VOGU-854891 format. One record per residue (C-alpha): residue number from 1; residue in one letter; x negated, y negated, z negated. Coordinates in steps of 0.02 Angstrom, whole numbers, plus 32768, in hexadecimal, padded with zeros to 4 digits. Layout:
+-----+------+------+------+------+
| seq | type |   xx |   yy |   zz |
+-----+------+------+------+------+
| NUM |    A |    X |    Y |    Z |
...
+-----+------+------+------+------+
end
This chain:
+-----+------+------+------+------+
| seq | type |   xx |   yy |   zz |
+-----+------+------+------+------+
|   1 |    M | CCB7 | 8AA7 | 1FBA |
|   2 |    G | CD02 | 8AD5 | 2064 |
|   3 |    W | CC65 | 8B2D | 209D |
|   4 |    L | CC5D | 8B8E | 1FFA |
|   5 |    S | CD0E | 8BD1 | 200D |
|   6 |    N | CCE6 | 8BFF | 20C2 |
|   7 |    L | CC4D | 8C5C | 2086 |
|   8 |    F | CCB1 | 8CC6 | 200A |
|   9 |    S | CD54 | 8CD7 | 206B |
|  10 |    K | CD8B | 8D86 | 209A |
|  11 |    K | CDB4 | 8D6A | 2151 |
|  12 |    E | CDA8 | 8E02 | 21C0 |
|  13 |    A | CD20 | 8DF3 | 2243 |
|  14 |    S | CD5F | 8DE6 | 22F5 |
|  15 |    G | CCFF | 8E85 | 231F |
|  16 |    S | CD5E | 8EE3 | 2299 |
|  17 |    V | CE06 | 8EA4 | 22D8 |
|  18 |    A | CDD7 | 8ED2 | 238B |
|  19 |    K | CDA2 | 8F7F | 2353 |
|  20 |    Q | CE4A | 8F9B | 22FA |
|  21 |    R | CEAA | 8F64 | 2394 |
|  22 |    L | CE44 | 8FD5 | 2405 |
|  23 |    Q | CE60 | 9069 | 2390 |
|  24 |    M | CF1C | 9048 | 2395 |
|  25 |    V | CF1B | 9043 | 2454 |
|  26 |    L | CEB7 | 90E5 | 245D |
|  27 |    V | CF2B | 913F | 23E3 |
|  28 |    Q | CFC5 | 9107 | 2443 |
|  29 |    D | CF74 | 913C | 24E7 |
|  30 |    R | CF45 | 91E8 | 24A6 |
|  31 |    S | CFEF | 9208 | 2459 |
|  32 |    D | D051 | 91D1 | 24F4 |
|  33 |    V | D0B4 | 9153 | 248D |
|  34 |    T | D0CA | 90B4 | 24EF |
|  35 |    P | D0D1 | 900A | 249B |
|  36 |    G | D189 | 9000 | 24CF |
|  37 |    V | D1B0 | 90A3 | 2474 |
|  38 |    M | D151 | 9067 | 23DB |
|  39 |    E | D1BB | 8FC8 | 23DA |
|  40 |    L | D25B | 9030 | 23E7 |
|  41 |    I | D223 | 909D | 2355 |
|  42 |    K | D1FC | 9001 | 22EF |
|  43 |    D | D2A7 | 8FB5 | 2316 |
|  44 |    E | D302 | 9055 | 22E6 |
|  45 |    I | D2A1 | 9065 | 2242 |
|  46 |    I | D2CF | 8FB1 | 2218 |
|  47 |    E | D386 | 8FD0 | 2243 |
|  48 |    V | D395 | 906C | 21D6 |
|  49 |    L | D339 | 9026 | 2140 |
|  50 |    A | D395 | 8F7F | 2147 |
|  51 |    R | D439 | 8FDE | 212A |
|  52 |    H | D3FD | 9014 | 207E |
|  53 |    L | D375 | 8F9A | 2048 |
|  54 |    S | D34C | 8EE2 | 2054 |
|  55 |    I | D2B0 | 8EDE | 20C0 |
|  56 |    N | D246 | 8E5B | 2116 |
|  57 |    A | D25E | 8E93 | 21CA |
|  58 |    D | D1E2 | 8E13 | 220D |
|  59 |    E | D151 | 8E65 | 21B0 |
|  60 |    V | D175 | 8F1C | 21D9 |
|  61 |    M | D0DE | 8F72 | 2224 |
|  62 |    V | D0E0 | 901B | 2279 |
|  63 |    K | D03B | 906F | 229F |
|  64 |    L | D00E | 9112 | 22F3 |
|  65 |    T | CF6C | 915F | 22B6 |
|  66 |    Q | CF16 | 91FB | 22F3 |
|  67 |    T | CE8F | 926B | 22B0 |
|  68 |    A | CE47 | 930A | 22F7 |
|  69 |    R | CECC | 936E | 229B |
|  70 |    E | CF69 | 9302 | 229B |
|  71 |    S | CFC7 | 9269 | 22D4 |
|  72 |    R | D023 | 91FA | 2259 |
|  73 |    L | D0A6 | 9174 | 226D |
|  74 |    V | D098 | 90FA | 21DC |
|  75 |    A | D119 | 9073 | 21BB |
|  76 |    E | D0F3 | 8FE6 | 2142 |
|  77 |    V | D198 | 8F97 | 210E |
|  78 |    P | D199 | 8F06 | 2093 |
|  79 |    I | D22B | 8F1D | 201B |
|  80 |    L | D275 | 8E7F | 1FD1 |
|  81 |    N | D29D | 8E73 | 1F18 |
|  82 |    D | D354 | 8E44 | 1F2A |
|  83 |    R | D3C8 | 8EDA | 1F26 |
|  84 |    K | D42A | 8F0A | 1FC1 |
|  85 |    R | D4E0 | 8F2A | 1F9D |
|  86 |    N | D51D | 8FDD | 1FB6 |
+-----+------+------+------+------+
end
């Protein structure tokens, strides 16, 4: 059954992953945001949100996307179910 599960698994193709990585590099290059600055932004977002919410800091993702009309900074922050004390 191993080959059957491999046949129907939803793995991303390596070409798709490479394309996403290249797009991220191009967006960062065009917006003059260095990877170091992106990491600082991510750390600060984690710091601020952790004051008020229980989050999974290890899984926070910050992405910069760009279209012809706009640039967007998108942060995906997993929020844990346990309540953070106020």
